[in-house]
N, C-alpha and C positions, 0 to 999 in steps of 0.2 A: 202487741198483736201484730202478726205478720200481714203484709199487704203485697199485692202484685198487680201490675198493669195488664189486665186481661187482653188488651189489644196487642200487646207485644208477644204473648205466648200462645194465643189461640187464633185459629182461622177466623175470619170475619163473621162467618155464620154462627159461631159459638160464643162470641164476645159478650153478647147480651143475655146469655142463658144463666140460670141459677147455678149455684155451686153443685147441688145434687145432680142436675142435668149434665154439667160438665164432667163430673166424676164418672157418670154412667156412659159418657160419650165414647165412641171409638177413639183409639189413640191418634188417628188421623185428624182429630179435632185440634191437635197441637200444631202450632205453626212449624212448618218444616218437616212434618212427618207425613209421608204420602200414604195412600191406601195400600200400596205394595209393601211399604215399611210395616204397616199394621198387620198385613197378612204374614209377613216374615216373623214378627214378634209373636203372633199367635202360634205359628208353626213351631218356633223354637222354644217358647216359654209359656204358652197358654195364655198370653196377655191379650185381652179383648178390649178393655176399657182403660181410660185414664187412671182410674182407681187401681186397676190391676197392675199397671206399670209402676205406680207409686209404691205399691206394696211388694214388688218383685224383690226378692232377697238380694239379688246381685246389684240392683240399684241402691238398696240400703247399705250394702257393704261398701260400695264405691263412695257413697256420700260420707260414711263414717271415716273411711281412709282419708278422704279429702279434708274433712274437718280436723282430723288429727294433724295433718300436715299444716293446715292453716293456724293451728294453735301453737305451733312451735316457735 
């Protein structure tokens, strides 16, 4: 089972939330992502939430390419 230190990837206000709350949160809940970054992601790709970002095909493609490179 995968695990992650939520304090390292989320802004403090979101670190104690449930996973469904985090996935429904705006992308600015991620540490290092500003409200403006979230606006730009929404304008460019229609991404509003953390879940939207995770499911963005370009993110998945980039992850697949990185995994292929790591496997060599």
